[in-house]
Structures are given as structure tokens and as C-alpha cells.
N, C-alpha and C positions, 0 to 999 in steps of 0.2 A: 123890489122891483125885478120884473122878469122881462125874458122877451130879447126882441130885436133893438140893440140901441143904434147902431150905426151900419151903413151897407159894407162891402168888401173895399172900399176905395177910403172911407174915412173912419174915423177913431171917434170913442166917447167923448175924447179930450176937447171934439171939435164942436159939441155941445155949448150952447152959451152958459157961464155959468148960473147968471138969474134964472134962465128957462130950467136948468137941471135943480137948481133948489126947490123951483115950484113942484117940480115931478116929484122930489122926494118927499117933498110936504103933502101931496096928492096922494101918496102910496101910504104916507102914514096915517092921513085921515080914513084912506080906504079901508085899510087894515082895520083901523078901530071899529068901524062900522061894518065890515062883511067878514070880516076874520080871514081875508085873502089878498094878496099882491096884484097891483095892476100890471097887466101886461102889455107892452109896446110889442105892437106888429112892426112899426117902422119909425126912426129915428133920424139922425142925420145922414143925410143922402149927398152921393155927388151929382154932377149934372146928369151924367150918362145912367145911374141907377134911377135917378127921379124921372127923366123920361121913361124909362121901362116899366115905372110902377105907377103911370100915367100922373104924375103930378104936373102942377102950373110950373109954368116958365119962373115966375117969383116965389116958388114955396117956400114957406118958412122952412122947411126941411133942409135946405140948402145952405141957411146961415145958422142952424144948429138952435132955432127958436121953433121947433115942428116934432110934432110925433102923433102917431096914431095908436091909440088905447082900444084895448080889446075889451068887450063887456059880456056879462051874460045875461043879460034880462033889464027891462026897461028902469026898474029902481036903481041899477049900476049905473046906466046910463044918465040918468037923470042927475045922479051924485055926482059924477064926473062934468057934466056942462056946467052945473049951476054950484 
């Protein structure tokens, strides 16, 4: 898994353990299918960074249960969503 796991005011330890396990599993499945790692464009955020990113007031990023994932094409997007 590559990318930005957290904002400058939070750490990767602020992720929900259950959500992090889901991301790791998704990364493994994504690699098996596409031979590439998923790339997070945003993970855990503090309130200030969430506002700057245009996040919702009750964003899952604030609780460590949200992440934005980059994809290259519709096949990858479909795989990530479903």
C-alpha cells in the first residue's frame, strides 16, 4: 500500500484497526489482480486538514475509518468499489 496514510497532525496509529485490516486485504487482492499496490491519496485526518481537503463535518477520515484510493481506469475502480 502506497500513498498518504495520514495528515501532518495524525499518525497511521490513528486508523481503526478493523479498517486497516480491510485496507491491507484490499491491497492484497488488488495486487493479485493488477500486480500493483493500491495508492491512498488521503487517510486519517484531523479536523483542520479535513476542512482544507473539503471533507464532510462527520467524515470517516476523522475517526480513522476513511480513505481515498486512486485508480487508473474503470476496471480498477469497479474492483475497489465492489
